[in-house]
C-alpha positions in Angstrom: 73.0 121.7 91.1 70.8 119.4 89.3 72.1 115.3 89.0 73.1 114.5 86.1 71.2 110.9 87.1 67.9 111.6 88.2 66.4 109.4 90.7 69.9 108.1 91.6 71.2 111.6 93.1 72.5 109.3 96.5 73.0 106.4 94.7 76.5 106.9 93.9 78.0 108.1 96.8 77.7 104.7 98.4 81.1 103.7 96.5 83.3 103.0 99.6 84.4 100.3 96.9 86.7 97.6 98.6 84.7 98.0 102.4 82.1 99.9 104.3 81.4 103.6 104.0 78.7 106.7 105.5 76.1 107.4 103.5 74.9 110.6 101.5 74.2 113.5 103.3 75.9 112.4 106.7 78.9 114.6 105.9 81.5 111.6 106.0 80.0 110.5 109.6 78.8 107.4 110.2 75.6 106.4 111.1 74.7 106.0 114.5 76.5 103.5 116.8 79.1 103.3 113.8 82.3 105.0 115.3 84.3 107.0 113.4 87.9 107.6 114.3 89.2 111.1 114.9 92.4 111.2 113.0 95.5 113.5 115.1 96.5 116.6 113.9 98.7 114.6 111.3 97.4 111.2 110.2 100.7 111.1 108.4 102.7 112.2 110.9 101.4 109.7 113.6 101.5 106.6 111.2 104.9 107.3 110.5 106.6 108.7 113.3 107.3 112.2 112.1 105.8 114.1 109.3 109.6 114.4 107.6 109.3 110.6 107.5 105.7 110.6 105.2 105.9 110.5 101.6 105.3 113.8 99.7 102.1 114.4 99.4 100.8 118.0 97.7 97.5 119.6 96.8 97.6 120.4 93.1 99.1 124.1 93.1 97.7 125.4 89.7 94.1 123.8 88.4 93.3 124.8 84.6 91.1 127.8 85.3 88.9 126.3 82.3 88.0 122.6 84.2 86.4 123.3 87.2 86.2 119.4 87.5 89.9 119.6 88.0 89.5 122.6 90.4 87.0 120.4 92.6 89.0 117.6 92.8 92.1 119.5 93.5 90.6 120.9 96.5 89.2 117.8 97.6 92.2 115.2 96.8 95.7 115.8 96.8 98.5 114.7 94.3 100.5 111.9 95.5 104.1 111.4 94.4 106.9 109.1 93.9 109.6 108.1 95.9 113.7 107.5 94.6 114.8 105.0 96.8 116.8 106.7 99.4 120.4 105.7 99.9 119.6 105.2 103.9 120.9 101.7 104.9 117.7 101.3 107.2 115.4 101.2 104.0 118.0 99.3 102.3 118.0 96.5 105.1 113.7 96.9 104.9 113.9 96.2 101.2 116.1 92.8 101.8 113.9 91.7 105.1 110.8 92.3 103.3 111.7 89.6 100.5 113.2 87.4 103.3 111.6 84.2 103.9 114.0 82.6 105.3 112.9 84.3 108.6 109.4 81.9 108.3 108.6 79.2 110.4 108.7 76.7 106.9 111.4 78.9 105.1 109.3 80.0 102.4 107.3 83.2 103.1 108.4 86.3 103.3 106.2 90.0 102.9 106.5 89.8 99.5 104.6 86.8 99.4 101.6 88.4 100.1 102.3 91.8 98.2 103.0 91.7 94.3 104.0 93.8 92.1 101.5 92.4 89.3 98.7 92.4 91.7 98.9 96.1 93.0 100.9 95.0 96.0 98.0 92.8 97.2 98.3 89.1 96.2 94.9 88.3 94.1 93.7 85.6 96.7 90.7 85.7 98.6 92.7 85.2 101.6 96.3 84.9 101.9 98.5 81.8 102.8 101.0 82.0 105.4 103.5 79.4 106.4 102.9 75.5 105.9 99.7 77.1 103.9 98.0 78.4 106.3 94.8 81.0 105.3 94.8 84.2 106.7 92.0 85.0 108.3 91.2 88.3 106.0 92.0 89.5 102.3 95.3 91.3 101.9 95.4 94.9 101.6 97.9 96.4 99.1 101.0 97.2 101.0 101.1 100.4 98.2 100.6 103.8 99.9 100.4 102.3 103.1 102.6 104.5 105.2 99.8 107.1 104.5 97.0 105.5 106.3 95.8 105.8 110.0 96.1 102.1 111.1 96.7 98.7 109.4 95.0 95.9 108.7 90.9 95.3 108.0 89.9 95.7 111.7 92.7 98.4 112.6 93.8 95.8 115.1 97.9 97.1 113.8 98.8 100.7 114.8 101.5 101.5 112.6 103.8 99.4 110.1 106.0 98.8 112.7 103.5 97.3 114.6 102.2 95.1 112.0 105.4 93.6 110.6 106.4 92.9 114.4 103.6 91.3 114.8 103.5 88.9 111.5 106.5 87.6 112.7 104.6 85.7 115.4 101.1 85.7 113.5 100.3 81.6 113.0 99.3 82.5 109.4 102.2 84.6 108.7 105.8 84.0 109.3 104.5 81.3 112.3 107.3 81.7 114.7 106.5 81.0 118.4 108.1 83.9 120.3 110.3 87.2 120.0 113.1 85.1 121.1 113.0 82.6 118.0 112.0 85.0 115.6 115.5 87.2 116.5 117.4 83.6 116.7 116.1 83.2 112.8 117.4 86.7 112.4 120.6 86.6 113.3 121.1 82.9 111.3 120.8 85.2 108.1 124.1 85.8 106.2 125.4 89.4 107.0 122.4 90.0 109.4 124.8 91.4 112.0 126.5 93.5 110.0 123.3 94.7 108.2 121.4 95.6 111.4 124.4 97.2 112.8 124.6 99.8 109.5 121.3 100.6 110.1 120.9 101.2 113.8 124.3 102.3 114.7 123.7 103.1 118.3 121.6 100.0 119.3 124.3 97.7 121.3 121.8 95.0 120.0 120.6 95.9 116.7 119.5 92.5 115.3 115.9 92.7 117.4 112.1 92.0 116.4 112.3 95.8 117.3 114.3 97.1 114.5 112.8 94.3 111.7 109.6 96.4 112.4 111.4 99.7 112.0 113.4 98.9 108.5 110.5 97.2 107.2 108.1 100.1 107.6 110.8 102.8 106.5 111.0 100.8 103.2 107.3 100.4 103.0 107.0 103.7 103.3 108.6 104.3 99.9 105.8 102.7 98.0 104.0 104.9 96.6 102.4 105.2 93.3 101.0 107.8 91.4 98.5 107.5 88.8 97.0 109.2 85.9 94.5 110.6 88.1 97.6 112.3 89.5 98.7 113.7 86.1 95.1 115.0 85.3 95.0 117.1 88.7 98.5 118.3 87.7 97.1 119.8 84.4 97.4 117.6 81.8 94.3 116.6 80.5 95.3 113.9 78.0 95.6 111.7 81.0 91.8 111.2 82.0 89.3 109.9 79.8 85.6 111.5 79.0 84.1 108.6 81.1 86.5 108.5 84.0 86.2 112.1 84.1 82.3 111.5 84.1 83.0 108.9 87.0 84.9 111.8 89.1 82.0 114.2 88.4 79.5 111.5 89.9 82.3 110.9 92.8 82.2 114.2 94.0 78.8 115.7 93.2 77.0 112.3 95.0 79.4 112.0 98.3 81.4 109.6 97.6 84.1 111.5 98.6 82.9 111.8 102.2 84.5 109.1 103.4 87.1 108.5 100.2 89.1 111.8 100.7 92.5 112.9 100.5 95.1 111.6 98.4 94.8 108.0 99.2 90.6 108.4 98.4 90.2 106.8 102.2 92.6 105.0 104.6 91.4 107.7 107.2 88.5 106.0 109.2 86.2 103.2 110.4 82.7 102.8 108.7 79.9 99.8 109.3 79.8 97.4 106.2 75.9 96.9 105.9 74.2 100.1 106.5 71.1 98.9 104.6 71.5 95.5 104.0 73.3 92.6 105.3 76.2 92.4 103.9 76.9 88.5 103.5 73.4 88.4 101.5 74.9 90.7 98.6 78.5 89.2 99.2 77.8 85.4 99.4 80.0 85.4 102.2 80.6 82.0 104.0 82.0 83.2 107.1 80.2 86.5 109.0 83.3 88.5 109.9 82.2 90.9 112.9 85.1 93.3 112.0 86.1 95.5 114.4 84.0 94.1 117.5 86.1 91.4 117.6 89.0 93.7 118.7 87.4 96.2 120.8 84.2 94.3 122.2 82.2 97.1 121.6 78.9 96.2 119.9 79.1 99.6 118.4 81.9 98.0 116.2 80.1 95.0 115.2 80.7 94.7 111.2 82.8 98.2 111.2 86.1 97.6 109.4 88.3 100.1 108.0 87.5 102.5 104.8 90.5 101.8 102.7 92.5 103.8 99.9 90.7 103.3 96.9 94.4 103.9 94.8 95.3 100.7 92.9 91.9 98.9 93.6 91.1 98.0 89.6 94.4 95.6 90.3 93.7 94.2 94.0 90.6 91.9 93.3 89.2 90.2 94.8 87.5 93.0 97.3 85.9 93.3 100.5 87.7 92.0 103.9 86.8 88.1 102.8 88.1 88.6 99.3 84.1 87.1 98.3 83.9 89.3 95.1 85.6 88.9 92.3 85.0 91.7 89.9 85.0 95.6 90.5 81.7 96.5 89.0 80.4 93.9 91.4 81.7 95.4 94.1 80.4 99.0 93.4 77.0 97.2 93.2 77.3 95.5 96.1 78.1 98.7 98.1 75.4 100.6 97.0 72.7 98.0 98.4 74.5 97.2 101.3 75.1 101.0 102.3 71.9 102.8 100.5 69.5 99.9 99.8 69.6 101.0 95.7 70.7 99.2 92.7 72.6 101.4 90.2 72.4 101.6 86.6 74.6 100.0 84.1 76.0 103.5 83.0 76.8 104.6 86.3 78.7 101.7 87.4 80.7 101.7 84.2 82.1 105.6 84.4 83.0 104.8 88.2 84.6 102.0 87.5 86.8 104.1 84.6 87.2 106.5 87.1 88.8 104.0 89.4 90.9 102.6 86.8 92.7 105.8 86.6 93.8 105.6 90.3 96.2 102.6 89.3 99.7 103.3 89.4 103.1 101.8 87.8 104.9 99.3 90.9 107.9 101.5 92.0 110.9 100.4 90.5 112.3 99.4 93.7 109.6 97.2 94.5 111.8 94.1 94.1 114.3 92.3 96.0 117.6 94.1 96.3 120.2 92.0 93.6 122.6 90.7 95.8 123.9 87.1 96.7 122.8 87.4 100.8 119.0 89.1 100.6 119.6 89.9 104.2 122.3 92.5 103.2 121.8 96.0 103.4 123.2 96.9 100.3 121.9 98.8 97.6 
């Protein structure tokens, strides 16, 4: 196939937007020395505990025959479906706890502090603020669709949503509690907590625990999926997708971006090095150089390696990259082209890809808000 962008055939494939990616022609594999995560048989089941608990993902069953672009996209990606809020005391408890600030060391910070509906499930800050105004070390990823990613956090240092929620309680830049014992004491002090935890965990003799805090919050977070115009297009609605977005999708597929950003989330399945062809900090003007996954594993091959995030809602989650160093999506596209392939994108190509990325933004789930009850710890609807 002849490229629509002569001389730029390998350029657009650099768009691993919010973080690091693979180079065109690599078949989705990292550069030498850059480890790639080998997902389990079912990455969704691994991240949720069982496939039955995972949000629904479908491949488009009936791509319109006269739209080969839709057919290609349907093959490479899957439609993301919305999740109804289930009548489940565990999920209801998780929702209440997600928005509960009284557990934190200063009484002001909840999970909802860093994950806002108006910011695509992120917070709009370069680095999030935790208890007592402390900076977190990295930019907050969106909580939307997080249950479908193979690991959590930029460096993959949280194995699951449950692991992330539990460790946040003791994180100095998060909830700031000094020990699991103090965390559980804070949970027990919430009005109605014993009753709510017991309803959610009826077989546990000690239901109010850090362990169950993580399970409940993770159960709620797995309901936070955000289908978008892109999914409507895959389902057959051509009006959901403008011509510029279609051109961007064409480039995304034709030039290799989907080698890393594939599946229903368009990413969230692997680690990649940021800065294969150029030092990333020279392009992002980062003031602190983050060694990435190297600080987790100690392996030299993991230096400057981060998780490739899903691109869902990326147009809503500025600023970009692990350190929030780039404020504009178009500039993030340009940075990735230079950092990963050593090339510069023409403005029309950038605009088309940005239009496609905007089509990945979905509405906030209707249940992404605190429950309307007098005591936030309650597990009632």
